[in-house]
Structure formats: C-alpha cells, structure tokens
C-alpha positions in Angstrom: 68.6 -91.5 14.1 66.2 -94.3 12.8 65.0 -95.2 16.2 63.9 -91.6 17.0 62.2 -91.4 13.6 60.4 -94.6 14.1 59.1 -93.6 17.4 57.8 -90.3 16.1 56.3 -92.2 13.1 54.4 -94.6 15.4 53.0 -91.7 17.4 52.1 -89.9 14.2 50.2 -92.9 12.8 48.3 -93.3 16.2 47.5 -89.7 16.3 45.9 -89.8 12.8 43.9 -92.9 13.5 42.7 -91.6 16.9 41.7 -88.4 15.2 39.6 -90.2 12.7 41.8 -89.2 9.7 42.4 -92.8 8.4 40.6 -91.9 5.2 43.5 -89.5 4.3 46.0 -92.4 4.5 43.8 -94.6 2.5 43.4 -91.8 -0.2 47.1 -91.3 -0.4 47.8 -95.1 -0.7 45.3 -95.3 -3.6 46.6 -92.4 -5.7 48.5 -93.6 -8.7 50.6 -91.3 -10.8 49.6 -91.5 -14.4 46.0 -92.2 -13.9 44.7 -88.8 -12.8 41.9 -87.3 -14.8 41.3 -83.7 -15.8 39.0 -83.0 -12.9 41.4 -84.5 -10.4 44.3 -82.5 -11.9 42.3 -79.2 -11.6 41.2 -80.0 -8.1 44.6 -80.9 -6.8 46.3 -77.9 -8.5 43.7 -75.7 -6.9 44.2 -77.3 -3.5 48.0 -76.8 -3.6 47.7 -73.1 -4.9 45.3 -72.3 -2.1 47.4 -74.0 0.6 50.6 -72.2 -0.3 51.2 -69.8 2.5 47.9 -70.6 4.3 47.0 -73.1 7.0 45.6 -76.3 5.6 42.8 -76.1 8.1 41.7 -72.8 6.7 41.7 -74.0 3.1 39.9 -77.2 4.1 37.1 -75.1 5.6 36.4 -73.2 2.4 37.4 -75.7 -0.3 34.0 -77.2 -0.9 32.6 -73.7 -1.6 35.5 -72.8 -3.9 35.1 -76.1 -5.7 31.4 -75.4 -6.2 32.3 -72.0 -7.6 34.6 -73.6 -10.1 31.9 -76.1 -11.3 33.4 -78.9 -9.0 36.3 -79.0 -11.5 34.1 -80.5 -14.2 36.3 -79.3 -17.0 38.9 -76.7 -17.9 36.8 -75.5 -20.7 33.8 -74.7 -18.5 35.9 -73.0 -15.9 37.7 -70.9 -18.6 34.5 -69.9 -20.2 33.1 -68.7 -16.9 36.3 -67.4 -15.4 35.0 -64.1 -14.1 31.9 -65.8 -12.5 34.1 -68.4 -10.8 36.5 -65.9 -9.2 33.7 -63.5 -8.2 31.7 -66.3 -6.6 34.7 -67.8 -4.8 36.1 -64.6 -3.4 33.3 -64.6 -0.8 34.8 -67.5 1.1 38.5 -67.1 0.0 39.4 -63.5 -0.3 42.6 -63.7 -2.4 41.8 -62.9 -6.0 45.4 -63.5 -7.1 45.2 -67.1 -6.1 41.7 -67.6 -7.5 42.9 -66.1 -10.8 45.9 -68.5 -10.8 43.4 -71.4 -10.5 41.4 -70.0 -13.4 44.7 -69.5 -15.4 45.6 -73.2 -14.8 42.2 -74.2 -16.2 42.8 -71.9 -19.2 46.2 -73.4 -19.8 44.7 -76.9 -19.6 41.9 -76.0 -22.0 44.2 -74.3 -24.6 46.8 -77.0 -24.4 44.5 -79.9 -24.2 44.6 -82.2 -21.1 46.2 -85.1 -22.9 48.9 -82.9 -24.3 49.5 -81.3 -20.9 49.5 -84.6 -19.0 52.1 -86.2 -21.2 55.1 -83.9 -20.3 53.9 -83.9 -16.7 54.3 -87.7 -16.6 57.7 -87.4 -18.3 59.2 -84.6 -16.0 56.6 -83.7 -13.3 58.9 -81.5 -11.1 59.9 -79.2 -13.9 56.6 -79.1 -15.8 54.4 -78.5 -12.8 56.4 -75.4 -11.9 55.1 -73.8 -15.1 51.7 -73.6 -13.5 50.9 -70.3 -11.7 51.7 -70.2 -8.0 53.5 -73.6 -8.2 57.1 -73.3 -7.1 60.0 -75.6 -6.2 58.3 -76.9 -3.0 54.7 -76.9 -4.1 55.6 -78.8 -7.3 56.5 -81.7 -5.1 53.2 -81.2 -3.2 51.2 -81.4 -6.3 53.1 -84.3 -7.8 52.5 -86.2 -4.5 48.8 -85.4 -4.5 48.6 -86.7 -8.1 50.1 -90.0 -6.9 53.8 -89.7 -7.5 55.8 -91.5 -4.7 57.7 -88.4 -3.5 58.2 -86.2 -0.4 57.1 -82.6 -0.1 60.0 -80.9 1.6 58.1 -78.3 3.6 59.4 -76.6 6.7 57.8 -79.2 9.1 59.5 -82.2 7.4 62.8 -80.2 7.0 62.8 -79.5 10.7 62.0 -83.1 11.6 64.7 -84.6 9.3 67.2 -82.3 10.9 66.2 -83.3 14.4 66.5 -86.9 13.5 69.9 -86.4 11.9 68.9 -87.0 8.4 70.2 -85.0 5.5 66.8 -84.3 4.0 63.1 -85.2 4.3 63.6 -87.6 1.3 66.2 -89.6 3.3 64.0 -89.7 6.4 60.8 -90.8 4.5 62.6 -93.4 2.4 64.1 -95.1 5.3 60.8 -95.1 7.2 59.1 -96.4 4.1 61.6 -99.3 3.9 61.0 -100.2 7.6 57.2 -99.8 7.7 56.2 -101.1 4.2 54.4 -97.9 3.5 55.0 -95.8 0.4 57.1 -92.7 0.7 54.2 -90.5 -0.1 52.2 -92.1 2.7 55.0 -91.7 5.2 55.2 -88.0 4.2 51.4 -87.5 4.7 51.5 -89.3 8.1 54.4 -87.2 9.5 53.1 -83.9 8.0 49.6 -84.4 9.4 51.0 -85.1 12.9 53.4 -82.1 12.7 50.9 -79.7 11.4 48.4 -80.8 14.0 51.0 -80.0 16.7 52.0 -76.6 15.2 55.2 -78.0 13.7 56.4 -79.7 16.9 59.3 -77.6 18.1 62.6 -79.5 18.6 62.2 -79.4 22.4 58.7 -81.0 22.3 60.0 -83.7 19.9 62.8 -84.5 22.3 60.2 -85.0 25.1 58.3 -87.4 22.8 61.2 -89.6 21.8 62.5 -89.8 25.4 59.2 -90.3 27.1 
C-alpha cells in the first residue's frame, strides 16, 4: 500500500522536475491560507471555475488573455463595473459565456459584500462558504481552498482512482501518509500526484501496475 504510493510519488516528483514544472511545486509550498489578497482570490476563483470540466492545459493556454480581459483581477469593483466588457472580450478565447458570467458574478459578490467581510467566513469555514460561489461545488471547493493555501486534498477522479489502486480509503488518507513520509505538505503531495496523473491521461490502473512493478 504505502510502498506502491511512495514509488508512484517518486516518479511523479521526477516527472515534474524533468518537465521544468518545479515552479508549480514552489508556488504551492508558498501559498498560506489566510494571507490571500482580493486579486489572488479573484484569480484563483476564476481559474477553478474555468478548469471545471475542461482540461487544465486548455485553460492554461487562454488564462493570460482572460485575465487581461478581467483587468488582471485588479479589483472586484472594477470588474463589476465593466462586467459586459469583460465577458465580451474574454469570449474570444474562452467561448463559454456561462463560466465567464460566473466569474463576473463572483466579482460582484465580492464587491457588494466587501472583501474583508467575505474573507472572514471563508477562513472560518472554507469548504461550505466557497460552495456559495457560482460554479463552485463539493469537489471544486477543495480545489479553490487548496489554491488559496489551505493544506487539503482535491478529491478529483485522478486521485480517487490512484487512492483506490494503492488500497487507500480516500485521496486524503493517501496524501496524508505520503506527506508524513516525505516531509511535504498535503497540498504539495496532491499537486505532485495530480500533475503526474494529468500528464499521463489519468494513468489507467494497468499502467500504474507496470510502473510500480518495473
């Protein structure tokens, strides 16, 4: 169980470093829940909304342009004031008006509530409060919380499949045990495993077996 997980983790970390993606690991290590700013909150919320149901590679390819269309997440007030312009400009690179409208709605909620007043309940109960945002559900709430710095796991299909293969009851159990044996934070273990699995199209169980027995 742990031995198989450790072997896959070692290969995952090597894959990320060899692919020149070490900056992603450094970014996740440095995120600290409780210290995110309004622009960081808007940016990460937008990222998670766009990634839901889409390949991360697809979103990464257009995110700089979407960010530019939304004033580089400068402030919720600016985005809300120019909502129509933001959506109309961004649809050229990401043709899903519903998701772009959801991002604008998140900015409107932040503006009308006040960032400090919105942030406080998020810090108190992130999982429940983040699900109140448009397009943020039970799985993506963990994704957003992790990107904001909370030391949690995003239980997506890749990690669910890997946890089952390694005989763990859940991705949380898998990542926590690996965190204890590697010295990495749970959120970093999650990122390393997810990036590896996503890069290999989810790593079917048969392929994983070949890895851990090779």
